[in-house]
MDTraj code that builds the backbone (N, CA, C; nanometers):
import mdtraj as md
import numpy as np

residues = "MET ARG ILE VAL SER GLY LYS TYR LYS SER LYS ARG ILE ILE ALA PRO ASP ASN LEU PRO VAL ARG PRO THR THR ASP ARG ALA LYS GLU SER LEU PHE ASN ILE LEU GLU ASN ARG TYR PHE PHE ASP SER LYS".split()
xyz = np.array([
    [19.9914, -3.9503, -8.5222],
    [19.9294, -4.0122, -8.4074],
    [20.0368, -4.0406, -8.3043],
    [19.9923, -4.0489, -8.1790],
    [20.0851, -4.0722, -8.0702],
    [20.0226, -4.1684, -7.9710],
    [20.1030, -4.2607, -7.9169],
    [20.0566, -4.3529, -7.8137],
    [20.0552, -4.2764, -7.6825],
    [19.9453, -4.2863, -7.6058],
    [19.9292, -4.2026, -7.4871],
    [19.9639, -4.2703, -7.3556],
    [19.9804, -4.4026, -7.3541],
    [20.0177, -4.4678, -7.2286],
    [20.0829, -4.6020, -7.2559],
    [20.1350, -4.6622, -7.1511],
    [20.1954, -4.7934, -7.1638],
    [20.3433, -4.7883, -7.1966],
    [20.3941, -4.9029, -7.2353],
    [20.5369, -4.9188, -7.2633],
    [20.5862, -4.8230, -7.3719],
    [20.5039, -4.7965, -7.4713],
    [20.5432, -4.7124, -7.5843],
    [20.4864, -4.5712, -7.5759],
    [20.4580, -4.5236, -7.4560],
    [20.4011, -4.3898, -7.4352],
    [20.4847, -4.2837, -7.5071],
    [20.4166, -4.1907, -7.5703],
    [20.4747, -4.0774, -7.6443],
    [20.5382, -4.1157, -7.7776],
    [20.5354, -4.2428, -7.8146],
    [20.5891, -4.2840, -7.9451],
    [20.4911, -4.2411, -8.0538],
    [20.5438, -4.1862, -8.1600],
    [20.4597, -4.1414, -8.2708],
    [20.4425, -4.2528, -8.3730],
    [20.3225, -4.2578, -8.4310],
    [20.2898, -4.3548, -8.5350],
    [20.2539, -4.2757, -8.6600],
    [20.3121, -4.3113, -8.7702],
    [20.2828, -4.2432, -8.8962],
    [20.1539, -4.3014, -8.9543],
    [20.0570, -4.2154, -8.9788],
    [19.9301, -4.2579, -9.0392],
    [19.9326, -4.2246, -9.1882],
    [19.8642, -4.3030, -9.2699],
    [19.8580, -4.2721, -9.4130],
    [19.7946, -4.1342, -9.4369],
    [19.8473, -4.0602, -9.5323],
    [19.7953, -3.9264, -9.5626],
    [19.6529, -3.9305, -9.6161],
    [19.6165, -4.0358, -9.6850],
    [19.4847, -4.0429, -9.7484],
    [19.3787, -4.1063, -9.6579],
    [19.4058, -4.1186, -9.5297],
    [19.3110, -4.1769, -9.4354],
    [19.1958, -4.0781, -9.4128],
    [19.0716, -4.1165, -9.4464],
    [18.9593, -4.0215, -9.4411],
    [18.8941, -4.0087, -9.3025],
    [18.9746, -3.9917, -9.1983],
    [18.9207, -3.9752, -9.0630],
    [18.9895, -3.8587, -8.9935],
    [18.9263, -3.8115, -8.8886],
    [18.9865, -3.7042, -8.8098],
    [19.0633, -3.7647, -8.6927],
    [19.1644, -3.6957, -8.6426],
    [19.2392, -3.7481, -8.5285],
    [19.1524, -3.7529, -8.4026],
    [19.1789, -3.8496, -8.3173],
    [19.1070, -3.8644, -8.1913],
    [19.1885, -3.7978, -8.0811],
    [19.1217, -3.7305, -7.9895],
    [19.1936, -3.6640, -7.8810],
    [19.2563, -3.7675, -7.7880],
    [19.3626, -3.7268, -7.7193],
    [19.4286, -3.8161, -7.6240],
    [19.3315, -3.8625, -7.5166],
    [19.2461, -3.7734, -7.4729],
    [19.1498, -3.8073, -7.3676],
    [19.0533, -3.9170, -7.4146],
    [19.0064, -3.9070, -7.5373],
    [18.9147, -4.0078, -7.5913],
    [18.9847, -4.1422, -7.6081],
    [19.1098, -4.1408, -7.6568],
    [19.1855, -4.2654, -7.6728],
    [19.2092, -4.3321, -7.5382],
    [19.2480, -4.2531, -7.4398],
    [19.2743, -4.3089, -7.3075],
    [19.1471, -4.3675, -7.2473],
    [19.0354, -4.2999, -7.2649],
    [18.9072, -4.3503, -7.2143],
    [18.8699, -4.4821, -7.2809],
    [18.8850, -4.4893, -7.4111],
    [18.8535, -4.6119, -7.4845],
    [18.9365, -4.7291, -7.4338],
    [19.0672, -4.7091, -7.4202],
    [19.1527, -4.8193, -7.3772],
    [19.1327, -4.8542, -7.2305],
    [19.0922, -4.7595, -7.1468],
    [19.0576, -4.7918, -7.0080],
    [18.9361, -4.8838, -7.0043],
    [18.8378, -4.8568, -7.0871],
    [18.7183, -4.9420, -7.0946],
    [18.7569, -5.0812, -7.1442],
    [18.8345, -5.0878, -7.2517],
    [18.8758, -5.2172, -7.3067],
    [18.9592, -5.2965, -7.2067],
    [19.0471, -5.2278, -7.1366],
    [19.1343, -5.2952, -7.0408],
    [19.0544, -5.3592, -6.9272],
    [18.9457, -5.2967, -6.8876],
    [18.8634, -5.3506, -6.7803],
    [18.7702, -5.4623, -6.8273],
    [18.7499, -5.4749, -6.9571],
    [18.6616, -5.5795, -7.0099],
    [18.7364, -5.6999, -7.0643],
    [18.8576, -5.6795, -7.1105],
    [18.9339, -5.7856, -7.1753],
    [19.0736, -5.7931, -7.1163],
    [19.1333, -5.9122, -7.1228],
    [19.2705, -5.9301, -7.0776],
    [19.3643, -5.9072, -7.1953],
    [19.4584, -5.8150, -7.1782],
    [19.5598, -5.7896, -7.2802],
    [19.6932, -5.8413, -7.2293],
    [19.7658, -5.9107, -7.3138],
    [19.8974, -5.9600, -7.2773],
    [19.9896, -5.8407, -7.2574],
    [20.0526, -5.8306, -7.1432],
    [20.1367, -5.7143, -7.1126],
    [20.2837, -5.7435, -7.1401],
    [20.3172, -5.7633, -7.2659],
    [20.4562, -5.7911, -7.3048],
    [20.5341, -5.6638, -7.3139],
])
top = md.Topology()
chain = top.add_chain()
for i, resn in enumerate(residues, 1):
    res = top.add_residue(resn, chain, resSeq=i)
    for name in ("N", "CA", "C"):
        top.add_atom(name, md.element.get_by_symbol(name[0]), res)
traj = md.Trajectory(xyz[None], top)
């Protein structure tokens, strides 16, 4: 997995091998966080 925006953009995250899910596209992740960002306040540390 990879972070697509923000302070840690392009940083890779190791996911467990036995995780029973498919990877999410960058476009879908960015869309989700854009929606969340407009609805909730996130501390920008």
